[in-house]
FIFI-67252 format. One record per residue (C-alpha): residue number from 1; x, y, z. Coordinates in Angstrom, 3 decimals, m for minus. Layout:
FIFI-67252
+-----+----------+----------+----------+
! pos !       xx !       yy !       zz !
+-----+----------+----------+----------+
! NUM !        X !        Y !        Z !
...
+-----+----------+----------+----------+
***
This chain:
FIFI-67252
+-----+----------+----------+----------+
! pos !       xx !       yy !       zz !
+-----+----------+----------+----------+
!   1 !    0.251 !  m14.588 !   m1.206 !
!   2 !    3.120 !  m12.350 !   m0.129 !
!   3 !    4.410 !   m9.255 !   m2.238 !
!   4 !    7.370 !   m9.774 !   m4.442 !
!   5 !    9.801 !   m7.003 !   m4.329 !
!   6 !   12.513 !   m5.295 !   m6.223 !
!   7 !   15.756 !   m6.206 !   m4.082 !
!   8 !   19.690 !   m4.844 !   m4.672 !
!   9 !   22.560 !   m6.655 !   m3.066 !
!  10 !   25.244 !   m4.793 !   m2.549 !
!  11 !   28.462 !   m7.299 !   m1.906 !
!  12 !   31.651 !   m7.560 !   m3.231 !
!  13 !   32.288 !  m10.848 !   m2.175 !
!  14 !   31.295 !  m12.568 !   m6.176 !
!  15 !   30.468 !  m15.895 !   m4.196 !
!  16 !   28.480 !  m15.025 !   m1.077 !
!  17 !   26.573 !  m12.245 !   m3.444 !
!  18 !   25.350 !  m14.863 !   m6.131 !
!  19 !   24.363 !  m17.201 !   m3.766 !
!  20 !   21.988 !  m14.428 !   m1.907 !
!  21 !   20.608 !  m13.299 !   m5.573 !
!  22 !   19.651 !  m16.863 !   m5.939 !
!  23 !   18.604 !  m17.557 !   m2.786 !
!  24 !   16.312 !  m14.440 !   m3.630 !
!  25 !   15.688 !  m15.010 !   m6.923 !
!  26 !   14.028 !  m18.405 !   m5.788 !
!  27 !   11.569 !  m16.662 !   m3.497 !
!  28 !   10.209 !  m14.685 !   m6.907 !
!  29 !   12.105 !  m11.591 !   m6.137 !
!  30 !   13.546 !   m9.376 !   m9.055 !
!  31 !   17.278 !   m9.603 !   m7.472 !
!  32 !   19.795 !   m7.375 !   m9.074 !
!  33 !   23.777 !   m7.509 !   m7.483 !
!  34 !   26.586 !   m5.416 !   m7.525 !
!  35 !   30.091 !   m5.247 !   m6.425 !
!  36 !   30.168 !   m1.491 !   m5.177 !
!  37 !   28.027 !    1.283 !   m4.295 !
!  38 !   29.689 !    3.007 !   m7.242 !
!  39 !   27.677 !    0.484 !   m9.482 !
!  40 !   24.560 !    1.606 !   m8.052 !
!  41 !   23.532 !    4.691 !  m10.315 !
!  42 !   23.812 !    2.913 !  m13.208 !
!  43 !   22.279 !    0.054 !  m12.223 !
!  44 !   19.276 !    1.544 !  m10.962 !
!  45 !   17.660 !    2.432 !  m14.449 !
!  46 !   15.651 !    5.329 !  m12.728 !
!  47 !   14.026 !    2.691 !  m10.311 !
!  48 !   14.303 !    2.717 !   m6.640 !
!  49 !   14.375 !   m0.597 !   m5.380 !
!  50 !   11.987 !   m1.737 !   m2.718 !
!  51 !   15.034 !   m3.305 !    0.092 !
!  52 !   18.899 !   m2.904 !   m0.286 !
!  53 !   20.574 !   m5.374 !    1.215 !
!  54 !   24.048 !   m3.732 !    2.221 !
!  55 !   27.424 !   m4.727 !    3.037 !
!  56 !   29.918 !   m2.940 !    5.945 !
!  57 !   33.185 !   m3.346 !    4.257 !
!  58 !   32.400 !   m2.062 !    0.701 !
!  59 !   35.243 !   m1.044 !   m1.567 !
!  60 !   35.227 !    2.909 !   m2.248 !
!  61 !   32.105 !    4.058 !   m0.419 !
!  62 !   31.434 !    1.915 !    2.822 !
!  63 !   28.242 !    0.362 !    3.600 !
!  64 !   27.498 !    2.835 !    6.103 !
!  65 !   27.617 !    5.940 !    4.025 !
!  66 !   25.215 !    4.677 !    0.937 !
!  67 !   23.080 !    3.297 !    4.462 !
!  68 !   22.844 !    7.054 !    5.065 !
!  69 !   22.974 !    8.159 !    1.477 !
!  70 !   19.801 !    6.039 !    0.919 !
!  71 !   17.873 !    6.745 !    3.660 !
!  72 !   17.961 !   10.153 !    3.489 !
!  73 !   16.625 !   10.186 !   m0.206 !
!  74 !   14.118 !    7.199 !    0.193 !
!  75 !   12.847 !    7.323 !    4.048 !
!  76 !   10.709 !    4.713 !    3.397 !
!  77 !   12.839 !    2.082 !    1.838 !
!  78 !   13.610 !   m1.124 !    3.500 !
!  79 !   17.613 !   m1.416 !    4.390 !
!  80 !   19.428 !   m4.944 !    5.541 !
!  81 !   22.857 !   m3.986 !    6.831 !
!  82 !   25.332 !   m7.517 !    6.549 !
!  83 !   28.769 !   m7.430 !    8.198 !
!  84 !   31.286 !   m9.734 !   10.010 !
!  85 !   30.699 !   m6.726 !   12.664 !
!  86 !   29.745 !   m8.627 !   15.769 !
!  87 !   30.122 !   m5.803 !   18.113 !
!  88 !   27.056 !   m4.599 !   19.985 !
!  89 !   28.316 !   m0.601 !   19.386 !
!  90 !   29.295 !   m1.903 !   15.885 !
!  91 !   25.124 !   m2.757 !   15.406 !
!  92 !   24.433 !    0.468 !   16.911 !
!  93 !   25.930 !    2.623 !   14.781 !
!  94 !   24.199 !    0.626 !   11.672 !
!  95 !   20.998 !    0.895 !   12.311 !
!  96 !   21.720 !    4.639 !   13.458 !
!  97 !   23.128 !    4.840 !    9.337 !
!  98 !   19.739 !    3.821 !    8.507 !
!  99 !   19.018 !   m0.245 !    8.642 !
! 100 !   16.160 !   m1.885 !    9.557 !
! 101 !   17.419 !   m5.184 !   10.244 !
! 102 !   21.374 !   m5.795 !   10.957 !
! 103 !   22.899 !   m9.293 !    9.913 !
! 104 !   25.887 !  m10.884 !   10.818 !
! 105 !   27.612 !  m13.258 !    8.217 !
! 106 !   27.906 !  m16.158 !    7.662 !
! 107 !   24.587 !  m15.423 !    6.553 !
! 108 !   21.465 !  m17.206 !    7.829 !
! 109 !   19.370 !  m17.450 !    4.550 !
! 110 !   16.075 !  m18.650 !    6.721 !
! 111 !   16.487 !  m15.523 !    9.056 !
! 112 !   16.911 !  m12.944 !    5.860 !
! 113 !   14.010 !  m14.790 !    3.887 !
! 114 !   11.909 !  m14.306 !    6.800 !
! 115 !   12.913 !  m10.638 !    7.691 !
! 116 !   12.432 !  m10.063 !    3.515 !
! 117 !    8.757 !  m11.798 !    3.348 !
! 118 !    8.103 !   m9.630 !    6.926 !
! 119 !    9.119 !   m6.424 !    4.916 !
! 120 !    6.878 !   m7.925 !    1.981 !
! 121 !    4.401 !   m8.079 !    3.560 !
! 122 !    4.060 !   m4.691 !    5.811 !
! 123 !    4.936 !   m2.901 !    2.302 !
! 124 !    1.824 !   m4.878 !    0.534 !
! 125 !   m0.313 !   m3.616 !    3.766 !
! 126 !    0.776 !    0.150 !    3.660 !
! 127 !   m0.047 !    0.140 !   m0.088 !
! 128 !   m3.399 !   m1.211 !    0.594 !
! 129 !   m3.782 !    1.475 !    3.579 !
! 130 !   m2.758 !    4.095 !    0.866 !
! 131 !   m4.960 !    2.601 !   m1.868 !
! 132 !   m7.877 !    2.958 !    0.321 !
! 133 !   m7.413 !    6.367 !    1.431 !
! 134 !   m7.028 !    7.506 !   m1.871 !
! 135 !  m10.099 !    5.891 !   m2.675 !
! 136 !  m12.179 !    7.279 !    0.323 !
! 137 !  m15.250 !    9.974 !   m0.337 !
! 138 !  m15.351 !   12.984 !    2.397 !
! 139 !  m19.071 !   13.914 !    3.188 !
! 140 !  m19.587 !   17.291 !    4.082 !
! 141 !  m23.362 !   18.710 !    4.431 !
! 142 !  m24.416 !   18.517 !    1.018 !
! 143 !  m20.832 !   18.261 !   m0.321 !
! 144 !  m19.354 !   15.137 !   m1.264 !
! 145 !  m14.996 !   15.584 !   m1.868 !
! 146 !  m12.740 !   12.807 !   m3.741 !
! 147 !   m9.077 !   12.532 !   m5.399 !
! 148 !  m11.239 !   14.124 !   m8.575 !
! 149 !  m13.118 !   17.200 !   m6.593 !
! 150 !  m16.064 !   18.017 !   m5.575 !
! 151 !  m19.655 !   17.907 !   m6.075 !
! 152 !  m22.906 !   18.995 !   m4.552 !
! 153 !  m25.172 !   16.278 !   m3.857 !
! 154 !  m29.278 !   16.713 !   m2.976 !
! 155 !  m30.780 !   16.165 !    0.164 !
! 156 !  m31.616 !   12.764 !   m0.644 !
! 157 !  m28.880 !   11.944 !   m1.860 !
! 158 !  m26.787 !   12.917 !    1.367 !
! 159 !  m28.840 !   11.315 !    3.425 !
! 160 !  m28.830 !    8.453 !    1.454 !
! 161 !  m25.224 !    8.212 !    1.443 !
! 162 !  m25.145 !    8.861 !    5.536 !
! 163 !  m27.150 !    6.241 !    5.918 !
! 164 !  m25.117 !    3.871 !    3.576 !
! 165 !  m21.820 !    4.673 !    5.286 !
! 166 !  m23.197 !    4.301 !    9.173 !
! 167 !  m25.254 !    1.037 !    7.890 !
! 168 !  m23.398 !   m2.769 !    8.723 !
! 169 !  m21.641 !   m3.830 !    5.745 !
! 170 !  m22.347 !   m0.618 !    4.247 !
! 171 !  m26.090 !   m2.219 !    3.077 !
! 172 !  m29.214 !   m1.144 !    3.106 !
! 173 !  m32.084 !   m2.681 !    2.004 !
! 174 !  m34.916 !   m1.509 !   m0.345 !
! 175 !  m37.424 !   m1.074 !    2.321 !
! 176 !  m35.157 !    0.864 !    4.644 !
! 177 !  m34.611 !    3.511 !    1.637 !
! 178 !  m38.385 !    3.865 !    0.943 !
! 179 !  m38.987 !    4.452 !    4.352 !
! 180 !  m35.748 !    6.997 !    4.518 !
! 181 !  m37.771 !    8.568 !    1.352 !
! 182 !  m40.934 !    8.254 !    3.181 !
! 183 !  m42.405 !    6.297 !    0.246 !
! 184 !  m44.338 !    3.315 !   m0.069 !
! 185 !  m42.363 !    0.685 !   m2.018 !
! 186 !  m44.024 !   m0.814 !   m4.832 !
! 187 !  m42.708 !   m2.081 !   m8.335 !
! 188 !  m42.602 !    1.945 !   m9.290 !
! 189 !  m40.616 !    2.983 !   m6.137 !
! 190 !  m38.925 !    0.407 !   m6.628 !
! 191 !  m37.713 !    1.643 !   m9.922 !
! 192 !  m37.510 !    5.106 !   m8.975 !
! 193 !  m34.977 !    4.405 !   m5.796 !
! 194 !  m32.951 !    2.177 !   m8.518 !
! 195 !  m32.517 !    5.527 !  m10.870 !
! 196 !  m31.930 !    7.928 !   m7.719 !
! 197 !  m28.988 !    4.810 !   m7.082 !
! 198 !  m27.502 !    5.393 !  m10.276 !
! 199 !  m27.186 !    8.818 !  m10.150 !
! 200 !  m25.946 !    8.984 !   m6.500 !
! 201 !  m23.058 !    6.364 !   m7.957 !
! 202 !  m22.627 !    8.683 !  m10.969 !
! 203 !  m21.776 !   11.535 !   m8.497 !
! 204 !  m19.548 !    9.478 !   m6.214 !
! 205 !  m17.395 !    8.356 !   m9.541 !
! 206 !  m17.592 !   11.891 !  m11.495 !
! 207 !  m15.253 !   12.817 !   m8.114 !
! 208 !  m13.206 !    9.622 !   m8.521 !
! 209 !  m14.587 !    6.607 !   m6.781 !
! 210 !  m13.398 !    3.524 !   m8.326 !
! 211 !  m15.267 !    0.236 !   m9.154 !
! 212 !  m18.820 !   m0.266 !   m8.777 !
! 213 !  m19.469 !    2.096 !   m5.840 !
! 214 !  m22.534 !    1.205 !   m4.950 !
! 215 !  m23.715 !   m2.472 !   m5.895 !
! 216 !  m27.221 !   m4.170 !   m6.214 !
! 217 !  m27.989 !   m7.030 !   m4.405 !
! 218 !  m30.834 !   m8.990 !   m5.876 !
! 219 !  m34.095 !   m9.018 !   m3.892 !
! 220 !  m32.136 !   m7.077 !   m0.972 !
! 221 !  m30.931 !   m3.859 !   m1.336 !
! 222 !  m27.595 !   m2.123 !   m2.280 !
! 223 !  m23.985 !   m2.104 !   m0.665 !
! 224 !  m21.662 !    1.045 !   m0.458 !
! 225 !  m18.437 !   m0.269 !   m1.348 !
! 226 !  m16.101 !    2.693 !   m1.262 !
! 227 !  m15.293 !    4.338 !    2.223 !
! 228 !  m16.915 !    7.711 !    3.095 !
! 229 !  m15.754 !    9.959 !    5.529 !
! 230 !  m18.481 !   12.124 !    7.497 !
! 231 !  m17.383 !   15.443 !    8.516 !
+-----+----------+----------+----------+
***
């Protein structure tokens, strides 16, 4: 499912602005229509849009200046420039002013919605990558570090965490864990392994790992569910 965006349209043509808002709202996006750049600060309400659709020929501050200002303040924001200017030199100026996309009037709404969907997918992917990076743990010898700090592992805990991180899908069977610990796998040792995993799980949570972290797989073993970087 494509992510829904906060979109601001700055267009002084009432009919075009209204129609564009309707088209994008039908796609599920949250859309704000403005007639000029000067309305932007009051309309924003302290929030930053994900993407701006900007007409070049605006009353007051023109679209090129607005695009430059937005790009400087919000380097990652999406900017679609909309204009009747079709010369290649005008397009170059538009891109140099900060535009990601340059559409000429009359707008082909199929192309516009395709652009928005493409940008939404990239934004969703970038957010997912960032979340994954923020959850990543770093194991350095016996020290494991996350967003909430660093804690010291025992030698066996560090060995297990390293093995989990290197195992296919982060999964280790119980017998493999027993072999690494150099113990016989009986009911008593199964319970001991369960306790060891619980202690390791708690330490990972303490340094900022979120969710289940290490999942017990019935009758098989355990699976590490957070990324770990080995240094």
